[in-house]
C-alpha beads as a LAMMPS data file, in Angstrom:
LAMMPS data file: protein, C-alpha beads

278 atoms
277 bonds

1 atom types
1 bond types

-500.0 500.0 xlo xhi
-500.0 500.0 ylo yhi
-500.0 500.0 zlo zhi

Masses

1 110.0

Atoms # bond

1 1 1 333.715 265.437 368.817
2 1 1 330.061 265.394 367.929
3 1 1 328.815 264.277 364.533
4 1 1 328.277 266.752 361.727
5 1 1 324.949 268.295 360.794
6 1 1 323.570 271.484 359.298
7 1 1 323.653 274.090 362.001
8 1 1 320.985 276.188 363.556
9 1 1 319.920 278.962 361.240
10 1 1 320.249 282.508 362.493
11 1 1 316.975 283.540 364.075
12 1 1 313.997 282.889 361.957
13 1 1 314.851 280.437 359.199
14 1 1 316.569 277.218 358.205
15 1 1 318.213 278.460 355.012
16 1 1 317.745 276.498 351.772
17 1 1 320.942 275.064 350.299
18 1 1 319.791 275.100 346.676
19 1 1 317.332 276.867 344.389
20 1 1 315.334 273.643 344.128
21 1 1 315.063 273.406 347.912
22 1 1 314.033 277.056 348.121
23 1 1 311.065 276.434 345.812
24 1 1 310.116 273.053 347.305
25 1 1 309.918 273.692 351.057
26 1 1 309.391 270.910 353.567
27 1 1 305.730 270.380 354.398
28 1 1 304.480 270.744 358.001
29 1 1 303.677 267.033 358.113
30 1 1 307.193 266.136 357.025
31 1 1 308.741 268.527 359.554
32 1 1 306.653 267.022 362.359
33 1 1 307.642 263.511 361.281
34 1 1 311.325 264.462 361.268
35 1 1 311.053 266.103 364.689
36 1 1 309.636 262.878 366.125
37 1 1 312.135 260.502 364.470
38 1 1 313.659 258.647 367.418
39 1 1 316.339 256.998 365.271
40 1 1 317.820 259.999 363.461
41 1 1 319.075 263.009 365.463
42 1 1 319.757 264.986 362.279
43 1 1 316.107 264.714 361.248
44 1 1 314.920 265.564 364.753
45 1 1 317.096 268.649 364.691
46 1 1 315.951 269.805 361.241
47 1 1 312.292 269.053 361.925
48 1 1 312.360 270.771 365.312
49 1 1 313.934 273.890 363.853
50 1 1 311.484 274.038 360.952
51 1 1 308.567 273.797 363.359
52 1 1 310.044 276.365 365.748
53 1 1 310.443 278.901 362.966
54 1 1 307.056 278.242 361.371
55 1 1 304.068 280.594 361.901
56 1 1 302.093 277.683 363.347
57 1 1 304.983 276.614 365.614
58 1 1 303.239 277.934 368.711
59 1 1 300.424 275.391 368.637
60 1 1 300.163 273.398 371.835
61 1 1 301.199 270.086 370.292
62 1 1 304.447 271.610 369.069
63 1 1 305.205 273.432 372.315
64 1 1 304.855 270.082 374.071
65 1 1 307.261 268.642 371.508
66 1 1 309.852 271.365 372.254
67 1 1 309.417 270.734 375.961
68 1 1 310.126 267.043 375.597
69 1 1 313.001 267.581 373.165
70 1 1 314.738 270.000 375.548
71 1 1 316.036 266.850 377.258
72 1 1 317.068 265.076 374.026
73 1 1 320.396 263.230 374.074
74 1 1 321.657 265.314 371.136
75 1 1 322.766 268.924 371.873
76 1 1 321.685 270.197 368.452
77 1 1 318.167 268.881 369.012
78 1 1 318.109 270.428 372.483
79 1 1 319.218 273.758 371.032
80 1 1 316.458 273.663 368.408
81 1 1 313.942 272.822 371.133
82 1 1 315.145 275.761 373.239
83 1 1 314.684 277.955 370.155
84 1 1 311.098 276.723 369.949
85 1 1 310.459 277.528 373.616
86 1 1 312.064 280.959 373.160
87 1 1 309.716 281.796 370.287
88 1 1 306.545 280.110 371.518
89 1 1 306.986 279.306 375.203
90 1 1 306.061 281.040 378.441
91 1 1 307.803 281.913 381.724
92 1 1 306.956 278.480 383.107
93 1 1 309.420 276.983 380.625
94 1 1 312.372 278.891 382.091
95 1 1 313.328 276.080 384.532
96 1 1 313.639 273.698 381.552
97 1 1 315.928 276.159 379.811
98 1 1 318.051 276.641 382.916
99 1 1 318.727 272.900 383.041
100 1 1 320.584 273.209 379.741
101 1 1 322.432 276.423 380.551
102 1 1 325.533 274.721 381.935
103 1 1 325.965 272.388 378.978
104 1 1 329.470 272.145 377.508
105 1 1 328.103 273.011 374.055
106 1 1 328.577 276.753 373.633
107 1 1 325.867 277.261 371.013
108 1 1 323.327 275.518 373.210
109 1 1 324.268 277.894 376.020
110 1 1 323.874 280.805 373.588
111 1 1 320.379 279.624 372.644
112 1 1 319.525 279.405 376.361
113 1 1 320.719 282.960 376.979
114 1 1 318.745 284.282 374.021
115 1 1 315.650 282.387 375.147
116 1 1 315.909 284.075 378.540
117 1 1 315.747 287.443 376.780
118 1 1 312.283 286.488 375.543
119 1 1 310.843 284.790 378.634
120 1 1 310.540 286.850 381.817
121 1 1 311.120 284.884 385.015
122 1 1 313.232 286.014 387.977
123 1 1 314.373 282.452 388.527
124 1 1 316.772 283.085 385.652
125 1 1 318.688 285.922 387.345
126 1 1 321.317 283.833 389.214
127 1 1 322.150 281.807 386.097
128 1 1 322.306 284.925 383.939
129 1 1 324.699 286.547 386.404
130 1 1 326.872 283.443 386.385
131 1 1 327.049 283.218 382.596
132 1 1 327.672 286.942 382.261
133 1 1 330.987 286.630 384.080
134 1 1 334.306 286.012 382.309
135 1 1 335.485 283.677 385.074
136 1 1 332.437 281.427 384.756
137 1 1 331.594 281.663 381.016
138 1 1 334.276 281.468 378.326
139 1 1 332.064 282.254 375.305
140 1 1 331.676 285.982 374.734
141 1 1 328.475 285.593 372.667
142 1 1 326.845 283.926 375.675
143 1 1 328.065 286.636 378.054
144 1 1 326.746 289.358 375.743
145 1 1 323.362 287.636 375.381
146 1 1 323.099 287.389 379.174
147 1 1 323.944 291.065 379.558
148 1 1 321.157 291.941 377.131
149 1 1 318.702 289.724 379.019
150 1 1 319.502 291.522 382.274
151 1 1 317.837 294.704 381.035
152 1 1 314.444 293.375 382.126
153 1 1 315.287 292.895 385.828
154 1 1 315.320 295.985 388.043
155 1 1 317.363 294.677 390.968
156 1 1 320.549 296.012 392.625
157 1 1 322.390 292.707 392.117
158 1 1 321.692 293.008 388.406
159 1 1 323.177 296.510 388.290
160 1 1 326.249 295.224 390.116
161 1 1 326.679 292.456 387.542
162 1 1 326.190 294.807 384.616
163 1 1 328.670 297.386 385.868
164 1 1 331.195 294.597 386.348
165 1 1 330.547 293.479 382.760
166 1 1 331.657 296.907 381.539
167 1 1 335.159 295.670 382.310
168 1 1 334.828 292.543 380.173
169 1 1 337.610 292.103 377.616
170 1 1 335.063 291.655 374.816
171 1 1 333.505 294.773 373.307
172 1 1 330.197 293.048 372.515
173 1 1 329.743 292.286 376.224
174 1 1 330.566 295.899 377.145
175 1 1 328.002 297.179 374.630
176 1 1 325.277 294.797 375.817
177 1 1 325.904 295.679 379.462
178 1 1 325.719 299.391 378.670
179 1 1 322.421 298.939 376.794
180 1 1 320.909 297.210 379.800
181 1 1 322.243 299.805 382.226
182 1 1 320.652 302.562 380.133
183 1 1 317.354 300.660 380.067
184 1 1 317.283 299.987 383.797
185 1 1 318.451 303.371 385.033
186 1 1 317.764 305.911 382.306
187 1 1 321.362 307.078 382.813
188 1 1 324.329 306.992 380.489
189 1 1 327.865 307.120 381.822
190 1 1 329.265 305.148 378.932
191 1 1 331.854 302.562 379.876
192 1 1 333.156 304.636 382.798
193 1 1 332.902 302.143 385.635
194 1 1 333.844 304.706 388.291
195 1 1 331.045 307.047 387.234
196 1 1 328.500 304.232 387.394
197 1 1 329.669 303.207 390.866
198 1 1 329.590 306.821 392.073
199 1 1 326.088 307.290 390.664
200 1 1 324.843 304.175 392.454
201 1 1 326.270 305.392 395.774
202 1 1 324.591 308.802 395.593
203 1 1 321.244 307.633 394.181
204 1 1 318.355 306.555 396.395
205 1 1 315.993 305.147 393.764
206 1 1 318.184 303.420 391.206
207 1 1 315.303 302.603 388.864
208 1 1 313.270 305.834 388.983
209 1 1 314.069 306.621 385.336
210 1 1 313.770 303.052 384.123
211 1 1 312.786 302.499 380.502
212 1 1 310.749 299.644 379.086
213 1 1 312.692 296.541 378.058
214 1 1 312.470 295.245 374.492
215 1 1 314.479 292.142 373.711
216 1 1 317.085 292.443 370.954
217 1 1 316.380 290.707 367.668
218 1 1 318.421 289.243 364.884
219 1 1 318.550 291.182 361.653
220 1 1 320.298 290.306 358.430
221 1 1 320.320 291.269 354.776
222 1 1 319.675 288.796 351.956
223 1 1 322.204 286.041 351.343
224 1 1 323.644 285.617 347.856
225 1 1 321.176 282.777 347.235
226 1 1 318.181 284.847 348.269
227 1 1 319.078 287.580 345.793
228 1 1 318.266 285.045 343.062
229 1 1 314.752 284.413 344.385
230 1 1 312.172 287.042 343.302
231 1 1 310.357 288.870 346.107
232 1 1 312.217 286.895 348.803
233 1 1 312.434 288.841 352.070
234 1 1 314.648 287.658 354.956
235 1 1 312.406 286.535 357.851
236 1 1 313.690 289.018 360.406
237 1 1 312.103 289.265 363.829
238 1 1 310.063 292.093 365.256
239 1 1 311.280 293.354 368.640
240 1 1 308.843 292.995 371.555
241 1 1 308.632 292.702 375.316
242 1 1 309.341 289.290 376.862
243 1 1 306.497 286.881 377.498
244 1 1 305.320 287.306 381.083
245 1 1 306.618 290.841 381.541
246 1 1 304.213 293.430 382.886
247 1 1 302.714 295.432 380.030
248 1 1 303.447 298.682 381.859
249 1 1 307.161 298.000 381.387
250 1 1 306.936 297.920 377.601
251 1 1 308.928 300.698 375.960
252 1 1 307.125 303.308 373.939
253 1 1 310.354 304.527 372.338
254 1 1 311.847 303.019 369.160
255 1 1 313.207 299.491 369.483
256 1 1 316.947 299.157 370.132
257 1 1 319.386 298.296 367.386
258 1 1 319.534 294.545 366.635
259 1 1 322.231 292.973 368.788
260 1 1 323.101 290.032 366.594
261 1 1 323.697 291.394 363.081
262 1 1 326.191 289.260 361.132
263 1 1 327.979 289.030 364.456
264 1 1 328.702 285.362 364.716
265 1 1 331.580 283.239 365.828
266 1 1 333.751 281.652 363.142
267 1 1 332.192 278.269 363.751
268 1 1 328.736 279.700 363.021
269 1 1 329.465 281.625 359.847
270 1 1 329.312 278.671 357.468
271 1 1 326.757 276.521 359.305
272 1 1 324.431 279.106 360.808
273 1 1 325.488 278.185 364.339
274 1 1 326.108 274.430 364.174
275 1 1 325.847 273.019 367.677
276 1 1 327.551 269.791 366.682
277 1 1 331.035 271.183 366.257
278 1 1 331.227 273.256 369.436

Bonds

1 1 1 2
2 1 2 3
3 1 3 4
4 1 4 5
5 1 5 6
6 1 6 7
7 1 7 8
8 1 8 9
9 1 9 10
10 1 10 11
11 1 11 12
12 1 12 13
13 1 13 14
14 1 14 15
15 1 15 16
16 1 16 17
17 1 17 18
18 1 18 19
19 1 19 20
20 1 20 21
21 1 21 22
22 1 22 23
23 1 23 24
24 1 24 25
25 1 25 26
26 1 26 27
27 1 27 28
28 1 28 29
29 1 29 30
30 1 30 31
31 1 31 32
32 1 32 33
33 1 33 34
34 1 34 35
35 1 35 36
36 1 36 37
37 1 37 38
38 1 38 39
39 1 39 40
40 1 40 41
41 1 41 42
42 1 42 43
43 1 43 44
44 1 44 45
45 1 45 46
46 1 46 47
47 1 47 48
48 1 48 49
49 1 49 50
50 1 50 51
51 1 51 52
52 1 52 53
53 1 53 54
54 1 54 55
55 1 55 56
56 1 56 57
57 1 57 58
58 1 58 59
59 1 59 60
60 1 60 61
61 1 61 62
62 1 62 63
63 1 63 64
64 1 64 65
65 1 65 66
66 1 66 67
67 1 67 68
68 1 68 69
69 1 69 70
70 1 70 71
71 1 71 72
72 1 72 73
73 1 73 74
74 1 74 75
75 1 75 76
76 1 76 77
77 1 77 78
78 1 78 79
79 1 79 80
80 1 80 81
81 1 81 82
82 1 82 83
83 1 83 84
84 1 84 85
85 1 85 86
86 1 86 87
87 1 87 88
88 1 88 89
89 1 89 90
90 1 90 91
91 1 91 92
92 1 92 93
93 1 93 94
94 1 94 95
95 1 95 96
96 1 96 97
97 1 97 98
98 1 98 99
99 1 99 100
100 1 100 101
101 1 101 102
102 1 102 103
103 1 103 104
104 1 104 105
105 1 105 106
106 1 106 107
107 1 107 108
108 1 108 109
109 1 109 110
110 1 110 111
111 1 111 112
112 1 112 113
113 1 113 114
114 1 114 115
115 1 115 116
116 1 116 117
117 1 117 118
118 1 118 119
119 1 119 120
120 1 120 121
121 1 121 122
122 1 122 123
123 1 123 124
124 1 124 125
125 1 125 126
126 1 126 127
127 1 127 128
128 1 128 129
129 1 129 130
130 1 130 131
131 1 131 132
132 1 132 133
133 1 133 134
134 1 134 135
135 1 135 136
136 1 136 137
137 1 137 138
138 1 138 139
139 1 139 140
140 1 140 141
141 1 141 142
142 1 142 143
143 1 143 144
144 1 144 145
145 1 145 146
146 1 146 147
147 1 147 148
148 1 148 149
149 1 149 150
150 1 150 151
151 1 151 152
152 1 152 153
153 1 153 154
154 1 154 155
155 1 155 156
156 1 156 157
157 1 157 158
158 1 158 159
159 1 159 160
160 1 160 161
161 1 161 162
162 1 162 163
163 1 163 164
164 1 164 165
165 1 165 166
166 1 166 167
167 1 167 168
168 1 168 169
169 1 169 170
170 1 170 171
171 1 171 172
172 1 172 173
173 1 173 174
174 1 174 175
175 1 175 176
176 1 176 177
177 1 177 178
178 1 178 179
179 1 179 180
180 1 180 181
181 1 181 182
182 1 182 183
183 1 183 184
184 1 184 185
185 1 185 186
186 1 186 187
187 1 187 188
188 1 188 189
189 1 189 190
190 1 190 191
191 1 191 192
192 1 192 193
193 1 193 194
194 1 194 195
195 1 195 196
196 1 196 197
197 1 197 198
198 1 198 199
199 1 199 200
200 1 200 201
201 1 201 202
202 1 202 203
203 1 203 204
204 1 204 205
205 1 205 206
206 1 206 207
207 1 207 208
208 1 208 209
209 1 209 210
210 1 210 211
211 1 211 212
212 1 212 213
213 1 213 214
214 1 214 215
215 1 215 216
216 1 216 217
217 1 217 218
218 1 218 219
219 1 219 220
220 1 220 221
221 1 221 222
222 1 222 223
223 1 223 224
224 1 224 225
225 1 225 226
226 1 226 227
227 1 227 228
228 1 228 229
229 1 229 230
230 1 230 231
231 1 231 232
232 1 232 233
233 1 233 234
234 1 234 235
235 1 235 236
236 1 236 237
237 1 237 238
238 1 238 239
239 1 239 240
240 1 240 241
241 1 241 242
242 1 242 243
243 1 243 244
244 1 244 245
245 1 245 246
246 1 246 247
247 1 247 248
248 1 248 249
249 1 249 250
250 1 250 251
251 1 251 252
252 1 252 253
253 1 253 254
254 1 254 255
255 1 255 256
256 1 256 257
257 1 257 258
258 1 258 259
259 1 259 260
260 1 260 261
261 1 261 262
262 1 262 263
263 1 263 264
264 1 264 265
265 1 265 266
266 1 266 267
267 1 267 268
268 1 268 269
269 1 269 270
270 1 270 271
271 1 271 272
272 1 272 273
273 1 273 274
274 1 274 275
275 1 275 276
276 1 276 277
277 1 277 278
């Protein structure tokens, strides 16, 4: 069992635990010092996450820090580093993310899957297919995140994997697979696997009606604490195309519904996704 620590905040913020903390945020210098603390994994985790979620978190020095920390001995630190690469990295960082994708820590795997939604690199396809399958991935949140990531890759093997995912026992995986099938094909046969298979057999150009891919984002309402802070707005993401994806593939239609609204596993509800207890 791994040691305890505050968990990863849901996309975009490390939530304050008191009114005092909310009005006295950690300074950038302090966050950087924590992220580099070789003796305290908790501080590395907190500092890394603060930097990753900061507006200036994409500066080169910090991206290099995420890159190095992606191999940290602590899974929570690695997860925070993957978050940083997801938000500020590029397709060349995908191999680093893939190295962590088979980790036993389920939240780290979830962060990897979500990072691959935001970084476009075909090297990720085999791993995404593997972690989208029930027989090879036991965490449904990871399978669903992989299914969402697949919407950016117009390949027959991807369609095969997505149609198979329509038969997953978890509804969130079914929904994510259907979203990606709609994006890739422009068709909508719902969760009818036979109709999808029949359509593939009679169709010459499977991707002729392809839509642009926009990665799903986290959205949440204010927490009870935030309702006490005047003018506080939850730092929700803005949907966009993945880094490295051809601009011509960007959707012109409205962004899809957020795929991770208050939809968290029990272990993440109180900690914001604590990697240390998974």
